[in-house]
CHARMM internal coordinates of N, CA and C (Angstrom, degrees):
IC EDIT
DIST 1 N 1 CA 1.4558
DIST 1 CA 1 C 1.5343
ANGL 1 N 1 CA 1 C 111.07
DIST 1 C 2 N 1.3256
ANGL 1 CA 1 C 2 N 116.62
DIHE 1 N 1 CA 1 C 2 N -32.83
DIST 2 N 2 CA 1.4647
ANGL 1 C 2 N 2 CA 120.03
DIHE 1 CA 1 C 2 N 2 CA -178.67
DIST 2 CA 2 C 1.5250
ANGL 2 N 2 CA 2 C 112.05
DIHE 1 C 2 N 2 CA 2 C -61.40
DIST 2 C 3 N 1.3282
ANGL 2 CA 2 C 3 N 117.08
DIHE 2 N 2 CA 2 C 3 N -27.61
DIST 3 N 3 CA 1.4664
ANGL 2 C 3 N 3 CA 119.78
DIHE 2 CA 2 C 3 N 3 CA 177.25
DIST 3 CA 3 C 1.5216
ANGL 3 N 3 CA 3 C 111.10
DIHE 2 C 3 N 3 CA 3 C -59.05
DIST 3 C 4 N 1.3288
ANGL 3 CA 3 C 4 N 116.33
DIHE 3 N 3 CA 3 C 4 N -29.78
DIST 4 N 4 CA 1.4596
ANGL 3 C 4 N 4 CA 121.57
DIHE 3 CA 3 C 4 N 4 CA -177.77
DIST 4 CA 4 C 1.5240
ANGL 4 N 4 CA 4 C 113.30
DIHE 3 C 4 N 4 CA 4 C -92.32
DIST 4 C 5 N 1.3222
ANGL 4 CA 4 C 5 N 117.14
DIHE 4 N 4 CA 4 C 5 N -14.32
DIST 5 N 5 CA 1.4681
ANGL 4 C 5 N 5 CA 118.67
DIHE 4 CA 4 C 5 N 5 CA -173.23
DIST 5 CA 5 C 1.5276
ANGL 5 N 5 CA 5 C 115.02
DIHE 4 C 5 N 5 CA 5 C -117.17
DIST 5 C 6 N 1.3142
ANGL 5 CA 5 C 6 N 119.00
DIHE 5 N 5 CA 5 C 6 N -22.95
DIST 6 N 6 CA 1.4652
ANGL 5 C 6 N 6 CA 120.32
DIHE 5 CA 5 C 6 N 6 CA -175.40
DIST 6 CA 6 C 1.5267
ANGL 6 N 6 CA 6 C 112.96
DIHE 5 C 6 N 6 CA 6 C -62.23
DIST 6 C 7 N 1.3069
ANGL 6 CA 6 C 7 N 117.21
DIHE 6 N 6 CA 6 C 7 N -51.83
DIST 7 N 7 CA 1.4669
ANGL 6 C 7 N 7 CA 119.15
DIHE 6 CA 6 C 7 N 7 CA -178.70
DIST 7 CA 7 C 1.5340
ANGL 7 N 7 CA 7 C 111.98
DIHE 6 C 7 N 7 CA 7 C -65.45
DIST 7 C 8 N 1.3338
ANGL 7 CA 7 C 8 N 119.34
DIHE 7 N 7 CA 7 C 8 N -48.80
DIST 8 N 8 CA 1.4710
ANGL 7 C 8 N 8 CA 118.07
DIHE 7 CA 7 C 8 N 8 CA 177.25
DIST 8 CA 8 C 1.5334
ANGL 8 N 8 CA 8 C 112.36
DIHE 7 C 8 N 8 CA 8 C -54.95
DIST 8 C 9 N 1.3289
ANGL 8 CA 8 C 9 N 116.85
DIHE 8 N 8 CA 8 C 9 N -41.29
DIST 9 N 9 CA 1.4673
ANGL 8 C 9 N 9 CA 120.10
DIHE 8 CA 8 C 9 N 9 CA 178.67
DIST 9 CA 9 C 1.5233
ANGL 9 N 9 CA 9 C 110.75
DIHE 8 C 9 N 9 CA 9 C -62.62
DIST 9 C 10 N 1.3352
ANGL 9 CA 9 C 10 N 117.31
DIHE 9 N 9 CA 9 C 10 N -37.09
DIST 10 N 10 CA 1.4693
ANGL 9 C 10 N 10 CA 120.56
DIHE 9 CA 9 C 10 N 10 CA -178.18
DIST 10 CA 10 C 1.5273
ANGL 10 N 10 CA 10 C 112.48
DIHE 9 C 10 N 10 CA 10 C -66.26
DIST 10 C 11 N 1.3393
ANGL 10 CA 10 C 11 N 117.56
DIHE 10 N 10 CA 10 C 11 N -20.75
DIST 11 N 11 CA 1.4697
ANGL 10 C 11 N 11 CA 120.89
DIHE 10 CA 10 C 11 N 11 CA 177.70
DIST 11 CA 11 C 1.5263
ANGL 11 N 11 CA 11 C 111.20
DIHE 10 C 11 N 11 CA 11 C -108.78
DIST 11 C 12 N 1.3472
ANGL 11 CA 11 C 12 N 116.53
DIHE 11 N 11 CA 11 C 12 N 14.93
DIST 12 N 12 CA 1.4588
ANGL 11 C 12 N 12 CA 121.40
DIHE 11 CA 11 C 12 N 12 CA 174.12
DIST 12 CA 12 C 1.5137
ANGL 12 N 12 CA 12 C 115.09
DIHE 11 C 12 N 12 CA 12 C 75.43
DIST 12 C 13 N 1.3403
ANGL 12 CA 12 C 13 N 116.58
DIHE 12 N 12 CA 12 C 13 N 31.20
DIST 13 N 13 CA 1.4644
ANGL 12 C 13 N 13 CA 120.60
DIHE 12 CA 12 C 13 N 13 CA -179.26
DIST 13 CA 13 C 1.5179
ANGL 13 N 13 CA 13 C 109.99
DIHE 12 C 13 N 13 CA 13 C -130.48
DIST 13 C 14 N 1.3300
ANGL 13 CA 13 C 14 N 115.10
DIHE 13 N 13 CA 13 C 14 N 157.19
DIST 14 N 14 CA 1.4611
ANGL 13 C 14 N 14 CA 120.03
DIHE 13 CA 13 C 14 N 14 CA 169.19
DIST 14 CA 14 C 1.5331
ANGL 14 N 14 CA 14 C 107.20
DIHE 13 C 14 N 14 CA 14 C -81.71
DIST 14 C 15 N 1.3178
ANGL 14 CA 14 C 15 N 115.45
DIHE 14 N 14 CA 14 C 15 N 172.19
DIST 15 N 15 CA 1.4579
ANGL 14 C 15 N 15 CA 119.34
DIHE 14 CA 14 C 15 N 15 CA 177.97
DIST 15 CA 15 C 1.5255
ANGL 15 N 15 CA 15 C 111.03
DIHE 14 C 15 N 15 CA 15 C -58.20
DIST 15 C 16 N 1.3389
ANGL 15 CA 15 C 16 N 116.72
DIHE 15 N 15 CA 15 C 16 N -46.76
DIST 16 N 16 CA 1.4671
ANGL 15 C 16 N 16 CA 120.26
DIHE 15 CA 15 C 16 N 16 CA -177.50
DIST 16 CA 16 C 1.5280
ANGL 16 N 16 CA 16 C 111.99
DIHE 15 C 16 N 16 CA 16 C -67.96
DIST 16 C 17 N 1.3233
ANGL 16 CA 16 C 17 N 117.98
DIHE 16 N 16 CA 16 C 17 N -37.58
DIST 17 N 17 CA 1.4619
ANGL 16 C 17 N 17 CA 120.32
DIHE 16 CA 16 C 17 N 17 CA 175.95
DIST 17 CA 17 C 1.5301
ANGL 17 N 17 CA 17 C 110.24
DIHE 16 C 17 N 17 CA 17 C -63.15
DIST 17 C 18 N 1.3278
ANGL 17 CA 17 C 18 N 115.55
DIHE 17 N 17 CA 17 C 18 N -42.81
DIST 18 N 18 CA 1.4659
ANGL 17 C 18 N 18 CA 119.87
DIHE 17 CA 17 C 18 N 18 CA 179.24
DIST 18 CA 18 C 1.5230
ANGL 18 N 18 CA 18 C 110.92
DIHE 17 C 18 N 18 CA 18 C -65.50
DIST 18 C 19 N 1.3087
ANGL 18 CA 18 C 19 N 117.30
DIHE 18 N 18 CA 18 C 19 N -40.67
DIST 19 N 19 CA 1.4617
ANGL 18 C 19 N 19 CA 121.95
DIHE 18 CA 18 C 19 N 19 CA 177.17
DIST 19 CA 19 C 1.5253
ANGL 19 N 19 CA 19 C 110.36
DIHE 18 C 19 N 19 CA 19 C -58.06
DIST 19 C 20 N 1.3228
ANGL 19 CA 19 C 20 N 116.13
DIHE 19 N 19 CA 19 C 20 N -48.05
DIST 20 N 20 CA 1.4667
ANGL 19 C 20 N 20 CA 120.24
DIHE 19 CA 19 C 20 N 20 CA -179.21
DIST 20 CA 20 C 1.5308
ANGL 20 N 20 CA 20 C 111.21
DIHE 19 C 20 N 20 CA 20 C -64.16
DIST 20 C 21 N 1.3237
ANGL 20 CA 20 C 21 N 116.89
DIHE 20 N 20 CA 20 C 21 N -43.19
DIST 21 N 21 CA 1.4606
ANGL 20 C 21 N 21 CA 120.33
DIHE 20 CA 20 C 21 N 21 CA -178.74
DIST 21 CA 21 C 1.5319
ANGL 21 N 21 CA 21 C 110.65
DIHE 20 C 21 N 21 CA 21 C -66.06
DIST 21 C 22 N 1.3160
ANGL 21 CA 21 C 22 N 116.73
DIHE 21 N 21 CA 21 C 22 N -46.79
DIST 22 N 22 CA 1.4695
ANGL 21 C 22 N 22 CA 120.37
DIHE 21 CA 21 C 22 N 22 CA -179.29
DIST 22 CA 22 C 1.5318
ANGL 22 N 22 CA 22 C 110.94
DIHE 21 C 22 N 22 CA 22 C -63.89
DIST 22 C 23 N 1.3172
ANGL 22 CA 22 C 23 N 117.08
DIHE 22 N 22 CA 22 C 23 N -39.75
DIST 23 N 23 CA 1.4653
ANGL 22 C 23 N 23 CA 120.56
DIHE 22 CA 22 C 23 N 23 CA 178.70
DIST 23 CA 23 C 1.5282
ANGL 23 N 23 CA 23 C 110.78
DIHE 22 C 23 N 23 CA 23 C -65.43
DIST 23 C 24 N 1.3345
ANGL 23 CA 23 C 24 N 116.93
DIHE 23 N 23 CA 23 C 24 N -39.44
DIST 24 N 24 CA 1.4710
ANGL 23 C 24 N 24 CA 119.01
DIHE 23 CA 23 C 24 N 24 CA 178.86
DIST 24 CA 24 C 1.5181
ANGL 24 N 24 CA 24 C 110.73
DIHE 23 C 24 N 24 CA 24 C -66.50
DIST 24 C 25 N 1.3334
ANGL 24 CA 24 C 25 N 117.41
DIHE 24 N 24 CA 24 C 25 N -37.17
DIST 25 N 25 CA 1.4662
ANGL 24 C 25 N 25 CA 120.87
DIHE 24 CA 24 C 25 N 25 CA 175.70
DIST 25 CA 25 C 1.5299
ANGL 25 N 25 CA 25 C 110.00
DIHE 24 C 25 N 25 CA 25 C -64.37
DIST 25 C 26 N 1.3186
ANGL 25 CA 25 C 26 N 116.77
DIHE 25 N 25 CA 25 C 26 N -43.23
DIST 26 N 26 CA 1.4654
ANGL 25 C 26 N 26 CA 120.79
DIHE 25 CA 25 C 26 N 26 CA -179.19
DIST 26 CA 26 C 1.5241
ANGL 26 N 26 CA 26 C 111.26
DIHE 25 C 26 N 26 CA 26 C -61.06
DIST 26 C 27 N 1.3179
ANGL 26 CA 26 C 27 N 116.74
DIHE 26 N 26 CA 26 C 27 N -42.16
DIST 27 N 27 CA 1.4705
ANGL 26 C 27 N 27 CA 119.83
DIHE 26 CA 26 C 27 N 27 CA 179.74
DIST 27 CA 27 C 1.5255
ANGL 27 N 27 CA 27 C 111.34
DIHE 26 C 27 N 27 CA 27 C -66.91
DIST 27 C 28 N 1.3337
ANGL 27 CA 27 C 28 N 117.46
DIHE 27 N 27 CA 27 C 28 N -39.80
DIST 28 N 28 CA 1.4696
ANGL 27 C 28 N 28 CA 119.97
DIHE 27 CA 27 C 28 N 28 CA 178.00
DIST 28 CA 28 C 1.5324
ANGL 28 N 28 CA 28 C 110.04
DIHE 27 C 28 N 28 CA 28 C -67.03
DIST 28 C 29 N 1.3395
ANGL 28 CA 28 C 29 N 117.70
DIHE 28 N 28 CA 28 C 29 N -39.61
DIST 29 N 29 CA 1.4635
ANGL 28 C 29 N 29 CA 120.48
DIHE 28 CA 28 C 29 N 29 CA 177.44
DIST 29 CA 29 C 1.5252
ANGL 29 N 29 CA 29 C 111.04
DIHE 28 C 29 N 29 CA 29 C -65.08
DIST 29 C 30 N 1.3209
ANGL 29 CA 29 C 30 N 117.12
DIHE 29 N 29 CA 29 C 30 N -38.70
DIST 30 N 30 CA 1.4622
ANGL 29 C 30 N 30 CA 120.75
DIHE 29 CA 29 C 30 N 30 CA 176.80
DIST 30 CA 30 C 1.5242
ANGL 30 N 30 CA 30 C 110.16
DIHE 29 C 30 N 30 CA 30 C -62.68
DIST 30 C 31 N 1.3252
ANGL 30 CA 30 C 31 N 116.49
DIHE 30 N 30 CA 30 C 31 N -43.03
DIST 31 N 31 CA 1.4664
ANGL 30 C 31 N 31 CA 120.67
DIHE 30 CA 30 C 31 N 31 CA 176.42
DIST 31 CA 31 C 1.5243
ANGL 31 N 31 CA 31 C 110.32
DIHE 30 C 31 N 31 CA 31 C -59.31
DIST 31 C 32 N 1.3328
ANGL 31 CA 31 C 32 N 116.26
DIHE 31 N 31 CA 31 C 32 N -45.88
DIST 32 N 32 CA 1.4634
ANGL 31 C 32 N 32 CA 120.70
DIHE 31 CA 31 C 32 N 32 CA 178.30
DIST 32 CA 32 C 1.5205
ANGL 32 N 32 CA 32 C 112.27
DIHE 31 C 32 N 32 CA 32 C -61.28
DIST 32 C 33 N 1.3250
ANGL 32 CA 32 C 33 N 116.19
DIHE 32 N 32 CA 32 C 33 N -39.72
DIST 33 N 33 CA 1.4687
ANGL 32 C 33 N 33 CA 120.59
DIHE 32 CA 32 C 33 N 33 CA 179.22
DIST 33 CA 33 C 1.5230
ANGL 33 N 33 CA 33 C 111.44
DIHE 32 C 33 N 33 CA 33 C -64.23
DIST 33 C 34 N 1.3134
ANGL 33 CA 33 C 34 N 116.09
DIHE 33 N 33 CA 33 C 34 N -43.67
DIST 34 N 34 CA 1.4683
ANGL 33 C 34 N 34 CA 120.26
DIHE 33 CA 33 C 34 N 34 CA 179.05
DIST 34 CA 34 C 1.5270
ANGL 34 N 34 CA 34 C 109.97
DIHE 33 C 34 N 34 CA 34 C -64.07
DIST 34 C 35 N 1.3291
ANGL 34 CA 34 C 35 N 116.42
DIHE 34 N 34 CA 34 C 35 N -41.83
DIST 35 N 35 CA 1.4757
ANGL 34 C 35 N 35 CA 120.05
DIHE 34 CA 34 C 35 N 35 CA 177.32
DIST 35 CA 35 C 1.5311
ANGL 35 N 35 CA 35 C 110.91
DIHE 34 C 35 N 35 CA 35 C -61.82
DIST 35 C 36 N 1.3265
ANGL 35 CA 35 C 36 N 117.12
DIHE 35 N 35 CA 35 C 36 N -40.85
DIST 36 N 36 CA 1.4756
ANGL 35 C 36 N 36 CA 120.71
DIHE 35 CA 35 C 36 N 36 CA 177.67
DIST 36 CA 36 C 1.5224
ANGL 36 N 36 CA 36 C 111.03
DIHE 35 C 36 N 36 CA 36 C -61.73
DIST 36 C 37 N 1.3149
ANGL 36 CA 36 C 37 N 116.32
DIHE 36 N 36 CA 36 C 37 N -45.26
DIST 37 N 37 CA 1.4604
ANGL 36 C 37 N 37 CA 120.18
DIHE 36 CA 36 C 37 N 37 CA -179.98
DIST 37 CA 37 C 1.5240
ANGL 37 N 37 CA 37 C 110.75
DIHE 36 C 37 N 37 CA 37 C -62.53
DIST 37 C 38 N 1.3170
ANGL 37 CA 37 C 38 N 116.74
DIHE 37 N 37 CA 37 C 38 N -45.67
DIST 38 N 38 CA 1.4634
ANGL 37 C 38 N 38 CA 119.75
DIHE 37 CA 37 C 38 N 38 CA 178.44
DIST 38 CA 38 C 1.5259
ANGL 38 N 38 CA 38 C 111.23
DIHE 37 C 38 N 38 CA 38 C -64.57
DIST 38 C 39 N 1.3241
ANGL 38 CA 38 C 39 N 116.44
DIHE 38 N 38 CA 38 C 39 N -37.86
DIST 39 N 39 CA 1.4705
ANGL 38 C 39 N 39 CA 120.42
DIHE 38 CA 38 C 39 N 39 CA 177.27
DIST 39 CA 39 C 1.5352
ANGL 39 N 39 CA 39 C 110.90
DIHE 38 C 39 N 39 CA 39 C -64.58
DIST 39 C 40 N 1.3265
ANGL 39 CA 39 C 40 N 116.64
DIHE 39 N 39 CA 39 C 40 N -36.68
DIST 40 N 40 CA 1.4652
ANGL 39 C 40 N 40 CA 119.85
DIHE 39 CA 39 C 40 N 40 CA 178.19
DIST 40 CA 40 C 1.5281
ANGL 40 N 40 CA 40 C 110.68
DIHE 39 C 40 N 40 CA 40 C -62.34
DIST 40 C 41 N 1.3254
ANGL 40 CA 40 C 41 N 116.21
DIHE 40 N 40 CA 40 C 41 N -39.50
DIST 41 N 41 CA 1.4571
ANGL 40 C 41 N 41 CA 120.83
DIHE 40 CA 40 C 41 N 41 CA -179.58
DIST 41 CA 41 C 1.5271
ANGL 41 N 41 CA 41 C 112.50
DIHE 40 C 41 N 41 CA 41 C -78.81
DIST 41 C 42 N 1.3265
ANGL 41 CA 41 C 42 N 115.50
DIHE 41 N 41 CA 41 C 42 N -37.68
DIST 42 N 42 CA 1.4655
ANGL 41 C 42 N 42 CA 122.59
DIHE 41 CA 41 C 42 N 42 CA -176.66
DIST 42 CA 42 C 1.5265
ANGL 42 N 42 CA 42 C 108.52
DIHE 41 C 42 N 42 CA 42 C -129.69
DIST 42 C 43 N 1.3353
ANGL 42 CA 42 C 43 N 118.00
DIHE 42 N 42 CA 42 C 43 N 86.42
DIST 43 N 43 CA 1.4694
ANGL 42 C 43 N 43 CA 122.09
DIHE 42 CA 42 C 43 N 43 CA -171.77
DIST 43 CA 43 C 1.5262
ANGL 43 N 43 CA 43 C 114.99
DIHE 42 C 43 N 43 CA 43 C -55.97
DIST 43 C 44 N 1.3077
ANGL 43 CA 43 C 44 N 117.72
DIHE 43 N 43 CA 43 C 44 N -18.80
DIST 44 N 44 CA 1.4627
ANGL 43 C 44 N 44 CA 121.23
DIHE 43 CA 43 C 44 N 44 CA -179.90
DIST 44 CA 44 C 1.5296
ANGL 44 N 44 CA 44 C 112.28
DIHE 43 C 44 N 44 CA 44 C -81.72
DIST 44 C 45 N 1.3392
ANGL 44 CA 44 C 45 N 117.17
DIHE 44 N 44 CA 44 C 45 N -8.95
DIST 45 N 45 CA 1.4687
ANGL 44 C 45 N 45 CA 120.83
DIHE 44 CA 44 C 45 N 45 CA 179.24
DIST 45 CA 45 C 1.5271
ANGL 45 N 45 CA 45 C 110.94
DIHE 44 C 45 N 45 CA 45 C -99.21
DIST 45 C 46 N 1.2978
ANGL 45 CA 45 C 46 N 116.59
DIHE 45 N 45 CA 45 C 46 N 141.11
DIST 46 N 46 CA 1.4628
ANGL 45 C 46 N 46 CA 124.51
DIHE 45 CA 45 C 46 N 46 CA 169.10
DIST 46 CA 46 C 1.5269
ANGL 46 N 46 CA 46 C 114.49
DIHE 45 C 46 N 46 CA 46 C 57.91
DIST 46 C 47 N 1.3175
ANGL 46 CA 46 C 47 N 117.54
DIHE 46 N 46 CA 46 C 47 N 31.88
DIST 47 N 47 CA 1.4724
ANGL 46 C 47 N 47 CA 120.12
DIHE 46 CA 46 C 47 N 47 CA 176.60
DIST 47 CA 47 C 1.5266
ANGL 47 N 47 CA 47 C 108.19
DIHE 46 C 47 N 47 CA 47 C -63.33
DIST 47 C 48 N 1.2971
ANGL 47 CA 47 C 48 N 116.84
DIHE 47 N 47 CA 47 C 48 N 118.89
DIST 48 N 48 CA 1.4590
ANGL 47 C 48 N 48 CA 122.15
DIHE 47 CA 47 C 48 N 48 CA 177.69
DIST 48 CA 48 C 1.5214
ANGL 48 N 48 CA 48 C 115.44
DIHE 47 C 48 N 48 CA 48 C 87.92
DIST 48 C 49 N 1.3183
ANGL 48 CA 48 C 49 N 117.91
DIHE 48 N 48 CA 48 C 49 N -6.19
DIST 49 N 49 CA 1.4685
ANGL 48 C 49 N 49 CA 120.20
DIHE 48 CA 48 C 49 N 49 CA -176.54
DIST 49 CA 49 C 1.5252
ANGL 49 N 49 CA 49 C 111.73
DIHE 48 C 49 N 49 CA 49 C -64.79
DIST 49 C 50 N 1.3180
ANGL 49 CA 49 C 50 N 118.00
DIHE 49 N 49 CA 49 C 50 N -48.26
DIST 50 N 50 CA 1.4644
ANGL 49 C 50 N 50 CA 120.56
DIHE 49 CA 49 C 50 N 50 CA -178.33
DIST 50 CA 50 C 1.5267
ANGL 50 N 50 CA 50 C 110.55
DIHE 49 C 50 N 50 CA 50 C -64.39
DIST 50 C 51 N 1.3195
ANGL 50 CA 50 C 51 N 117.24
DIHE 50 N 50 CA 50 C 51 N -39.96
DIST 51 N 51 CA 1.4700
ANGL 50 C 51 N 51 CA 120.30
DIHE 50 CA 50 C 51 N 51 CA 177.70
DIST 51 CA 51 C 1.5208
ANGL 51 N 51 CA 51 C 110.52
DIHE 50 C 51 N 51 CA 51 C -60.96
DIST 51 C 52 N 1.3173
ANGL 51 CA 51 C 52 N 116.94
DIHE 51 N 51 CA 51 C 52 N -42.33
DIST 52 N 52 CA 1.4626
ANGL 51 C 52 N 52 CA 121.33
DIHE 51 CA 51 C 52 N 52 CA 179.68
DIST 52 CA 52 C 1.5312
ANGL 52 N 52 CA 52 C 110.72
DIHE 51 C 52 N 52 CA 52 C -64.77
DIST 52 C 53 N 1.3256
ANGL 52 CA 52 C 53 N 116.94
DIHE 52 N 52 CA 52 C 53 N -42.17
DIST 53 N 53 CA 1.4651
ANGL 52 C 53 N 53 CA 120.85
DIHE 52 CA 52 C 53 N 53 CA 179.39
DIST 53 CA 53 C 1.5272
ANGL 53 N 53 CA 53 C 110.28
DIHE 52 C 53 N 53 CA 53 C -62.56
DIST 53 C 54 N 1.3265
ANGL 53 CA 53 C 54 N 117.12
DIHE 53 N 53 CA 53 C 54 N -45.22
DIST 54 N 54 CA 1.4699
ANGL 53 C 54 N 54 CA 120.84
DIHE 53 CA 53 C 54 N 54 CA 179.60
DIST 54 CA 54 C 1.5186
ANGL 54 N 54 CA 54 C 110.45
DIHE 53 C 54 N 54 CA 54 C -61.58
DIST 54 C 55 N 1.3208
ANGL 54 CA 54 C 55 N 116.91
DIHE 54 N 54 CA 54 C 55 N -43.01
DIST 55 N 55 CA 1.4591
ANGL 54 C 55 N 55 CA 120.79
DIHE 54 CA 54 C 55 N 55 CA 178.86
DIST 55 CA 55 C 1.5259
ANGL 55 N 55 CA 55 C 111.24
DIHE 54 C 55 N 55 CA 55 C -62.96
DIST 55 C 56 N 1.3310
ANGL 55 CA 55 C 56 N 117.18
DIHE 55 N 55 CA 55 C 56 N -43.77
DIST 56 N 56 CA 1.4701
ANGL 55 C 56 N 56 CA 121.50
DIHE 55 CA 55 C 56 N 56 CA 178.17
DIST 56 CA 56 C 1.5248
ANGL 56 N 56 CA 56 C 111.15
DIHE 55 C 56 N 56 CA 56 C -61.94
DIST 56 C 57 N 1.3267
ANGL 56 CA 56 C 57 N 116.66
DIHE 56 N 56 CA 56 C 57 N -42.75
DIST 57 N 57 CA 1.4613
ANGL 56 C 57 N 57 CA 119.84
DIHE 56 CA 56 C 57 N 57 CA 179.89
DIST 57 CA 57 C 1.5221
ANGL 57 N 57 CA 57 C 111.11
DIHE 56 C 57 N 57 CA 57 C -66.21
DIST 57 C 58 N 1.3138
ANGL 57 CA 57 C 58 N 117.37
DIHE 57 N 57 CA 57 C 58 N -39.63
DIST 58 N 58 CA 1.4568
ANGL 57 C 58 N 58 CA 120.63
DIHE 57 CA 57 C 58 N 58 CA 176.67
DIST 58 CA 58 C 1.5249
ANGL 58 N 58 CA 58 C 110.28
DIHE 57 C 58 N 58 CA 58 C -61.36
DIST 58 C 59 N 1.3238
ANGL 58 CA 58 C 59 N 117.18
DIHE 58 N 58 CA 58 C 59 N -45.03
DIST 59 N 59 CA 1.4615
ANGL 58 C 59 N 59 CA 120.58
DIHE 58 CA 58 C 59 N 59 CA 177.91
DIST 59 CA 59 C 1.5204
ANGL 59 N 59 CA 59 C 111.15
DIHE 58 C 59 N 59 CA 59 C -60.17
DIST 59 C 60 N 1.3369
ANGL 59 CA 59 C 60 N 117.52
DIHE 59 N 59 CA 59 C 60 N -43.57
DIST 60 N 60 CA 1.4688
ANGL 59 C 60 N 60 CA 120.81
DIHE 59 CA 59 C 60 N 60 CA 178.48
DIST 60 CA 60 C 1.5184
ANGL 60 N 60 CA 60 C 111.29
DIHE 59 C 60 N 60 CA 60 C -62.46
DIST 60 C 61 N 1.3186
ANGL 60 CA 60 C 61 N 116.86
DIHE 60 N 60 CA 60 C 61 N -43.20
DIST 61 N 61 CA 1.4544
ANGL 60 C 61 N 61 CA 120.10
DIHE 60 CA 60 C 61 N 61 CA -177.44
DIST 61 CA 61 C 1.5237
ANGL 61 N 61 CA 61 C 110.72
DIHE 60 C 61 N 61 CA 61 C -65.68
DIST 61 C 62 N 1.3193
ANGL 61 CA 61 C 62 N 117.20
DIHE 61 N 61 CA 61 C 62 N -45.27
DIST 62 N 62 CA 1.4630
ANGL 61 C 62 N 62 CA 120.99
DIHE 61 CA 61 C 62 N 62 CA -179.74
DIST 62 CA 62 C 1.5196
ANGL 62 N 62 CA 62 C 110.21
DIHE 61 C 62 N 62 CA 62 C -65.66
DIST 62 C 63 N 1.3297
ANGL 62 CA 62 C 63 N 117.94
DIHE 62 N 62 CA 62 C 63 N -43.69
DIST 63 N 63 CA 1.4641
ANGL 62 C 63 N 63 CA 121.59
DIHE 62 CA 62 C 63 N 63 CA 179.23
DIST 63 CA 63 C 1.5179
ANGL 63 N 63 CA 63 C 110.76
DIHE 62 C 63 N 63 CA 63 C -61.28
DIST 63 C 64 N 1.3178
ANGL 63 CA 63 C 64 N 116.72
DIHE 63 N 63 CA 63 C 64 N -45.53
DIST 64 N 64 CA 1.4647
ANGL 63 C 64 N 64 CA 120.35
DIHE 63 CA 63 C 64 N 64 CA -179.84
DIST 64 CA 64 C 1.5157
ANGL 64 N 64 CA 64 C 111.65
DIHE 63 C 64 N 64 CA 64 C -67.06
DIST 64 C 65 N 1.3093
ANGL 64 CA 64 C 65 N 117.48
DIHE 64 N 64 CA 64 C 65 N -36.82
DIST 65 N 65 CA 1.4649
ANGL 64 C 65 N 65 CA 121.11
DIHE 64 CA 64 C 65 N 65 CA 179.74
DIST 65 CA 65 C 1.5323
ANGL 65 N 65 CA 65 C 109.45
DIHE 64 C 65 N 65 CA 65 C -64.10
DIST 65 C 66 N 1.3196
ANGL 65 CA 65 C 66 N 116.42
DIHE 65 N 65 CA 65 C 66 N -43.98
DIST 66 N 66 CA 1.4687
ANGL 65 C 66 N 66 CA 120.42
DIHE 65 CA 65 C 66 N 66 CA 179.96
DIST 66 CA 66 C 1.5110
ANGL 66 N 66 CA 66 C 110.05
DIHE 65 C 66 N 66 CA 66 C -66.07
DIST 66 C 67 N 1.3339
ANGL 66 CA 66 C 67 N 117.64
DIHE 66 N 66 CA 66 C 67 N -43.82
DIST 67 N 67 CA 1.4588
ANGL 66 C 67 N 67 CA 122.05
DIHE 66 CA 66 C 67 N 67 CA 179.87
DIST 67 CA 67 C 1.5117
ANGL 67 N 67 CA 67 C 111.01
DIHE 66 C 67 N 67 CA 67 C -62.08
DIST 67 C 68 N 1.3403
ANGL 67 CA 67 C 68 N 117.98
DIHE 67 N 67 CA 67 C 68 N -37.27
DIST 68 N 68 CA 1.4533
ANGL 67 C 68 N 68 CA 121.62
DIHE 67 CA 67 C 68 N 68 CA -176.94
DIST 68 CA 68 C 1.5113
ANGL 68 N 68 CA 68 C 114.33
DIHE 67 C 68 N 68 CA 68 C -74.68
DIST 68 C 69 N 1.3255
ANGL 68 CA 68 C 69 N 118.71
DIHE 68 N 68 CA 68 C 69 N -14.62
DIST 69 N 69 CA 1.4619
ANGL 68 C 69 N 69 CA 120.89
DIHE 68 CA 68 C 69 N 69 CA -177.66
DIST 69 CA 69 C 1.5015
ANGL 69 N 69 CA 69 C 112.33
DIHE 68 C 69 N 69 CA 69 C -82.24
END
COOR INIT
IC SEED 1 N 1 CA 1 C
IC BUILD
């Protein structure tokens, strides 16, 4: 059971909170990846979208890390 709880506890979350947070990050990263791929094919689409998503996710992670301490 500790395999599922040690890391979430270290960042101030329960298992379910960590699951929800990690899943939301994964979906945003997937969105960013799709935007990057489309931008590679069509340079006029999604210019800056992936960079903005990464920046937003970094801000969320840092904010949550500070709040959890």
